[in-house]
C-alpha positions as CSV (number, residue, x, y, z in Angstrom):
1,X,7.8,-9.6,48.4
2,X,9.8,-12.4,46.6
3,X,10.3,-12.1,42.9
4,X,8.7,-14.7,40.7
5,X,9.7,-16.0,37.2
6,X,8.1,-14.8,34.0
7,X,6.5,-18.2,33.4
8,X,5.0,-18.1,36.9
9,X,3.5,-14.7,36.3
10,X,2.0,-15.7,33.0
11,X,0.6,-18.9,34.5
12,X,-1.0,-16.9,37.2
13,X,-2.5,-14.4,34.7
14,X,-3.8,-17.3,32.6
15,X,-5.3,-18.9,35.7
16,X,-7.1,-15.6,36.5
17,X,-8.4,-15.3,32.9
18,X,-9.6,-18.8,32.8
19,X,-11.5,-18.4,36.1
20,X,-13.2,-15.1,35.0
21,X,-16.7,-15.8,33.9
22,X,-16.9,-12.7,31.8
23,X,-13.8,-13.5,29.8
24,X,-15.0,-17.1,29.2
25,X,-18.0,-15.7,27.3
26,X,-16.9,-12.4,26.0
27,X,-18.7,-10.5,23.2
28,X,-16.6,-8.0,21.2
29,X,-17.2,-5.8,18.2
30,X,-14.5,-4.6,15.8
31,X,-13.0,-4.5,12.3
32,X,-11.3,-7.5,10.7
33,X,-7.7,-7.1,9.7
34,X,-5.0,-9.5,8.4
35,X,-7.5,-12.3,7.9
36,X,-6.0,-15.6,6.7
37,X,-7.9,-18.8,5.8
38,X,-5.5,-21.6,6.7
39,X,-5.3,-24.9,4.8
40,X,-6.3,-26.7,8.0
41,X,-9.7,-24.9,7.9
42,X,-9.0,-22.4,10.7
43,X,-9.5,-18.7,10.3
44,X,-6.8,-16.4,11.8
45,X,-7.4,-12.6,12.0
46,X,-7.1,-9.5,14.1
47,X,-10.0,-7.5,15.5
48,X,-9.3,-3.8,15.9
49,X,-10.9,-0.5,16.7
50,X,-9.4,3.0,16.4
51,X,-6.8,2.5,19.1
52,X,-6.4,-1.3,19.9
53,X,-6.1,-4.7,18.3
54,X,-6.4,-8.3,19.5
55,X,-5.6,-11.6,17.7
56,X,-8.4,-14.0,17.1
57,X,-8.6,-17.7,16.1
58,X,-11.8,-19.4,14.8
59,X,-11.3,-23.1,14.6
60,X,-12.9,-25.0,11.7
61,X,-15.4,-26.8,13.9
62,X,-16.9,-23.5,15.0
63,X,-17.4,-22.3,11.4
64,X,-21.0,-22.6,10.3
65,X,-20.6,-23.6,6.6
66,X,-24.4,-23.6,6.1
67,X,-24.3,-19.7,6.3
68,X,-21.8,-19.6,3.5
69,X,-20.4,-16.3,4.8
70,X,-17.0,-15.1,3.5
71,X,-15.2,-12.7,5.9
72,X,-12.6,-10.3,4.6
73,X,-10.4,-7.4,5.7
74,X,-12.5,-4.3,6.5
75,X,-15.6,-6.2,7.6
76,X,-17.2,-4.9,10.9
77,X,-18.1,-8.0,12.9
78,X,-19.3,-9.1,16.3
79,X,-17.6,-12.1,17.8
80,X,-18.4,-14.3,20.8
81,X,-15.7,-16.5,22.4
82,X,-13.2,-17.1,25.1
83,X,-10.2,-15.0,26.0
84,X,-7.0,-17.0,26.2
85,X,-3.4,-16.3,27.1
86,X,-0.5,-18.1,25.3
87,X,2.0,-18.6,28.1
88,X,5.1,-18.9,25.9
89,X,5.1,-15.3,24.7
90,X,2.3,-13.7,26.7
91,X,0.1,-13.2,23.6
92,X,-3.6,-12.6,24.3
93,X,-6.1,-14.1,21.9
94,X,-9.8,-14.7,21.5
95,X,-10.9,-18.2,20.6
96,X,-14.0,-17.3,18.6
97,X,-17.1,-19.5,18.8
98,X,-19.4,-17.3,16.7
99,X,-18.9,-14.4,14.3
100,X,-21.4,-12.3,12.5
101,X,-21.1,-9.3,10.1
102,X,-22.4,-6.0,11.3
103,X,-21.3,-3.7,8.5
104,X,-18.1,-2.2,7.1
105,X,-15.3,-1.1,9.3
106,X,-14.4,2.5,9.6
107,X,-10.9,2.2,8.1
108,X,-12.1,0.1,5.2
109,X,-15.1,2.5,4.6
110,X,-12.6,5.4,4.4
111,X,-10.5,3.4,1.9
112,X,-13.6,2.8,-0.3
113,X,-14.6,6.5,-0.1
114,X,-11.1,7.6,-1.2
115,X,-11.0,5.0,-4.0
116,X,-14.5,6.1,-5.3
117,X,-13.5,9.8,-5.1
118,X,-10.3,9.3,-7.1
119,X,-12.0,7.0,-9.6
120,X,-14.5,9.8,-10.4
121,X,-11.7,12.3,-10.8
122,X,-10.1,10.1,-13.4
123,X,-6.9,9.1,-11.6
124,X,-7.3,5.5,-12.5
125,X,-7.9,6.1,-16.2
126,X,-5.9,3.6,-18.2
127,X,-5.5,6.0,-21.1
128,X,-3.6,8.4,-18.8
129,X,-1.1,5.9,-17.7
130,X,2.5,6.3,-19.0
131,X,4.4,3.6,-20.8
132,X,7.5,2.2,-19.2
133,X,10.7,2.9,-21.3
134,X,12.0,-0.2,-23.2
135,X,15.6,0.5,-22.4
136,X,15.9,2.2,-19.0
137,X,19.3,3.4,-17.8
138,X,18.5,4.5,-14.2
139,X,15.8,3.2,-11.8
140,X,14.8,5.4,-8.8
141,X,13.5,3.4,-5.8
142,X,11.5,5.0,-3.0
143,X,11.6,2.5,0.0
144,X,13.3,1.7,3.2
145,X,17.0,1.5,2.7
146,X,17.3,-1.4,5.2
147,X,14.3,-3.5,4.2
148,X,14.1,-6.7,2.1
149,X,12.4,-4.9,-0.7
150,X,15.5,-2.9,-1.8
151,X,17.7,-6.1,-1.6
152,X,15.3,-8.0,-3.8
153,X,15.2,-5.1,-6.4
154,X,19.0,-4.8,-6.5
155,X,19.4,-8.6,-6.9
156,X,16.9,-8.8,-9.8
157,X,18.2,-5.7,-11.6
158,X,21.8,-6.9,-11.5
159,X,20.8,-10.3,-12.7
160,X,18.8,-9.0,-15.7
161,X,21.0,-6.1,-16.8
162,X,24.1,-5.0,-14.8
163,X,24.3,-1.8,-16.9
164,X,21.2,-0.3,-15.2
165,X,21.9,2.0,-12.3
166,X,19.8,2.1,-9.1
167,X,19.3,5.2,-6.9
168,X,17.6,4.7,-3.6
169,X,15.6,7.4,-1.8
170,X,15.5,6.4,1.9
171,X,11.8,6.7,2.8
172,X,9.6,5.7,5.7
173,X,7.1,3.1,4.5
174,X,4.9,2.8,7.6
175,X,3.7,5.1,10.4
176,X,2.2,8.6,10.6
177,X,4.8,10.3,8.4
178,X,5.4,7.6,5.8
179,X,3.0,8.9,3.2
180,X,4.7,12.3,3.2
181,X,8.1,10.6,3.0
182,X,7.1,8.6,-0.1
183,X,5.7,11.8,-1.7
184,X,9.0,13.6,-1.2
185,X,10.8,10.6,-2.8
186,X,8.7,10.9,-5.9
187,X,9.2,14.6,-6.1
188,X,12.9,14.2,-5.7
189,X,13.1,11.8,-8.6
190,X,11.0,14.1,-10.8
191,X,13.6,16.8,-10.2
192,X,16.6,14.5,-10.6
193,X,15.4,12.6,-13.6
194,X,15.4,8.8,-13.7
195,X,13.7,6.6,-16.3
196,X,11.4,4.7,-13.9
197,X,10.3,5.1,-10.2
198,X,9.5,2.1,-8.0
199,X,7.6,2.8,-4.8
200,X,6.7,0.2,-2.2
201,X,7.8,-2.2,0.6
202,X,8.0,-5.9,1.3
203,X,4.4,-6.6,2.4
204,X,3.0,-6.2,5.9
205,X,-0.3,-6.0,7.7
206,X,-3.3,-4.1,6.4
207,X,-2.5,-1.3,8.9
208,X,1.2,-1.2,7.9
209,X,0.2,-0.7,4.2
210,X,-2.3,2.1,5.0
211,X,0.3,4.8,4.0
212,X,-0.1,3.8,0.4
213,X,-3.9,4.6,0.7
214,X,-3.1,8.3,1.3
215,X,-5.1,10.6,-1.0
216,X,-2.3,13.2,-1.3
217,X,0.2,10.4,-2.3
218,X,-2.2,9.4,-5.0
219,X,-2.2,12.9,-6.5
220,X,1.6,13.0,-6.4
221,X,1.8,9.7,-8.2
222,X,-0.7,10.9,-10.8
223,X,1.1,14.1,-11.5
224,X,4.6,12.5,-11.8
225,X,6.3,13.1,-15.1
226,X,8.2,9.8,-14.6
227,X,6.4,6.5,-14.9
228,X,5.8,4.8,-11.5
229,X,5.5,1.1,-10.6
230,X,3.7,0.4,-7.3
231,X,5.2,-2.6,-5.5
232,X,3.6,-2.8,-2.0
233,X,4.3,-6.5,-1.8
234,X,0.9,-7.8,-1.0
235,X,-0.6,-10.5,-3.2
236,X,-4.2,-10.2,-2.0
237,X,-5.0,-6.7,-0.9
238,X,-4.8,-3.7,-3.3
239,X,-3.9,-0.2,-2.1
240,X,-4.7,3.1,-3.7
241,X,-1.2,3.5,-5.1
242,X,-1.7,0.3,-7.1
243,X,-4.7,1.8,-8.9
244,X,-3.2,5.2,-9.7
245,X,0.4,4.1,-10.6
246,X,1.3,3.4,-14.2
247,X,2.0,-0.3,-13.4
248,X,1.3,-2.5,-10.4
249,X,3.6,-5.3,-9.3
250,X,2.6,-7.9,-6.6
251,X,6.2,-7.8,-5.1
252,X,9.3,-5.7,-5.3
253,X,11.1,-8.5,-7.2
254,X,8.3,-8.5,-9.8
255,X,8.6,-4.7,-10.1
256,X,12.3,-5.0,-11.0
257,X,11.4,-7.6,-13.6
258,X,8.7,-5.4,-15.1
259,X,11.1,-2.4,-15.2
260,X,14.3,-3.9,-16.5
261,X,14.3,-6.2,-19.6
262,X,16.9,-8.9,-20.0
263,X,20.1,-7.8,-21.8
264,X,19.8,-10.7,-24.3
265,X,16.2,-9.5,-25.2
266,X,17.5,-6.0,-25.7
267,X,20.1,-7.2,-28.2
268,X,17.5,-9.3,-30.0
269,X,15.1,-6.3,-30.2
270,X,17.9,-4.2,-31.8
271,X,18.5,-7.0,-34.4
272,X,14.8,-7.0,-35.2
273,X,14.6,-3.2,-35.5
274,X,17.6,-3.2,-37.9
275,X,16.0,-5.9,-40.1
276,X,12.7,-4.0,-40.2
277,X,14.5,-0.8,-41.1
278,X,16.4,-2.6,-43.9
279,X,13.1,-4.0,-45.3
280,X,11.5,-0.6,-45.3
281,X,14.4,0.9,-47.3
282,X,14.4,-2.0,-49.8
283,X,10.6,-1.7,-50.2
284,X,10.9,2.0,-50.7
285,X,13.5,1.6,-53.4
286,X,11.5,-1.1,-55.2
287,X,8.3,1.0,-55.0
288,X,9.9,4.1,-56.4
289,X,11.5,2.2,-59.3
290,X,8.2,0.8,-60.3
291,X,6.5,4.2,-60.1
292,X,9.3,5.6,-62.3
293,X,8.8,2.9,-65.0
294,X,5.0,3.5,-65.0
295,X,5.6,7.2,-65.3
296,X,7.9,6.7,-68.3
297,X,5.3,4.5,-70.1
298,X,2.5,7.1,-69.5
299,X,4.7,10.0,-70.8
300,X,5.7,8.0,-73.9
301,X,2.1,7.6,-75.1
302,X,0.3,10.7,-73.7
303,X,2.7,13.6,-74.3
304,X,4.6,15.2,-77.3
305,X,8.3,14.5,-77.6
306,X,9.4,17.8,-76.1
307,X,7.2,17.3,-73.1
308,X,8.5,13.8,-72.8
309,X,12.1,15.0,-72.8
310,X,11.3,17.6,-70.1
311,X,9.4,15.2,-68.0
312,X,12.1,12.6,-68.4
313,X,14.7,15.1,-67.2
314,X,12.5,16.0,-64.2
315,X,11.9,12.3,-63.6
316,X,15.7,11.7,-63.7
317,X,16.2,14.4,-61.1
318,X,13.5,13.1,-58.9
319,X,14.9,9.6,-59.3
320,X,18.4,10.8,-58.5
321,X,17.1,12.5,-55.4
322,X,15.2,9.4,-54.4
323,X,18.3,7.3,-54.9
324,X,20.4,9.8,-52.9
325,X,17.9,9.8,-50.0
326,X,17.6,6.1,-50.1
327,X,21.4,5.6,-50.1
328,X,21.7,8.0,-47.1
329,X,19.1,6.0,-45.3
330,X,20.8,2.7,-46.3
331,X,24.2,4.1,-45.1
332,X,22.7,5.2,-41.8
333,X,21.2,1.8,-41.2
334,X,24.4,0.0,-42.4
335,X,26.4,2.0,-39.8
336,X,23.9,1.1,-37.1
337,X,24.2,-2.5,-38.2
338,X,28.0,-2.4,-38.0
339,X,27.8,-1.0,-34.5
340,X,25.4,-3.8,-33.5
341,X,27.6,-6.4,-35.1
342,X,30.6,-5.0,-33.2
343,X,28.7,-5.2,-29.9
344,X,27.6,-8.7,-30.7
345,X,31.2,-9.7,-31.6
346,X,32.3,-8.1,-28.3
347,X,29.9,-10.2,-26.4
348,X,30.9,-13.4,-28.2
349,X,31.9,-16.0,-25.5
350,X,34.8,-17.3,-27.7
351,X,36.2,-13.8,-28.0
352,X,35.9,-13.2,-24.3
353,X,37.9,-16.3,-23.6
354,X,40.7,-15.1,-25.9
355,X,40.9,-12.0,-23.8
356,X,41.6,-14.0,-20.7
357,X,38.1,-14.7,-19.4
358,X,36.6,-18.1,-18.8
359,X,33.2,-19.7,-19.2
360,X,31.8,-21.7,-16.3
361,X,29.2,-24.4,-17.1
362,X,27.3,-27.0,-15.1
363,X,27.2,-30.7,-15.9
364,X,24.4,-30.2,-18.4
365,X,26.6,-27.7,-20.4
366,X,24.5,-24.7,-19.3
367,X,26.3,-21.4,-18.5
368,X,26.4,-20.5,-14.8
369,X,25.4,-16.9,-14.4
370,X,24.7,-16.7,-10.6
371,X,25.5,-18.4,-7.3
372,X,21.8,-19.4,-7.4
373,X,22.7,-21.8,-10.2
374,X,25.1,-23.8,-8.1
375,X,25.4,-25.6,-4.8
376,X,28.1,-27.0,-2.6
377,X,29.7,-30.2,-4.0
378,X,28.2,-29.6,-7.4
379,X,30.6,-30.2,-10.4
380,X,31.4,-27.4,-12.7
381,X,33.4,-27.1,-16.0
382,X,35.7,-24.2,-16.7
383,X,36.4,-23.5,-20.4
384,X,39.7,-21.8,-21.3
385,X,41.0,-20.8,-24.7
386,X,43.1,-24.0,-24.9
387,X,40.9,-26.5,-23.0
388,X,38.5,-27.3,-20.2
389,X,39.0,-28.0,-16.5
390,X,36.6,-29.7,-14.1
391,X,36.1,-28.5,-10.6
392,X,33.9,-29.0,-7.5
393,X,32.2,-26.3,-5.5
394,X,33.5,-26.3,-1.9
395,X,31.8,-23.2,-0.6
396,X,29.6,-20.3,-1.7
397,X,29.8,-16.7,-0.6
398,X,27.2,-14.1,-1.5
399,X,28.4,-10.7,-2.6
400,X,27.2,-7.9,-0.2
401,X,24.6,-5.5,-1.8
402,X,25.2,-1.8,-2.0
403,X,22.4,0.8,-2.1
404,X,23.8,3.2,-4.7
405,X,25.1,1.6,-7.9
């Protein structure tokens, strides 16, 4: 028998499908997954059961708007339509002419049952959620070491504060063993303490995200001593880990932004804290001085001279102790202020230039912090200690990312 081309095989299969009366008016029941309402009015989704899945398309002219029915992931539906084969890649689809709801799909029903059970147990209680630290030093990330999620997290953390370290626990994020793998990652970071744990992946189909609906994983998240950010990377659908985690982020990049404040904001917060501390000390001194004066007046008019003398002596001792404590507090805050001023002086751009560094700005006099701020053929200005040079970007090379920082 003579071999035929792939295209010839697919054309033959499509011809057989098109000539089959049953496949031209097929009626199928299943659970909706990965549904998307396109801007052109069409509905794209998958229809699945416990073992198989098929792609479906419902064109806008087949949608009965009078029924005002909104379909979503997890709906159990019955569709009628025509089976079609896309010759270019051999994909089998159903062109849906009619679709009706027939209940809730088994997988979505299981999701709702787990969610309701954990809600009753208090795992979603907002009062039990842990606050993220303001100044984290180390972030633990439980995700695939080769996926887009970890690259996005590393990029954002480096841009916001390069002093923060990242430790990656290589985990499976889909498949039968993925929930167990993520649980082990959380347990690892609870034994090897980090400041924040980020768990998640860079999006995917509803089935691919199902690991994060695991009940045992929810208990592990809830019992973690380290605050956890869930970043499954799906804007629309929520998973169980989103509800039980201390914070939920729509994407891994957003999780990095939530977890790591900008270095400039940290310095500003320290300044504000120092100012508040100084005001507290000043107010304490003023209040105690006023109380002392009031006490002197009362003793002058209400007590005999010997009692007045004794009370004045005691008051002087109390005042001396107050002044001593206040001075100690003031010295402590002054030392902290000196440290902060030295840090600020160290970060002064003009000082950095005198040490041999340069400042690179764009044509609007804005500092360039990343290759994302420039493009090929754009003009830049390089400031030295004794002048400025103008240059033009000829090429851009991105620095390769490392997993452990």
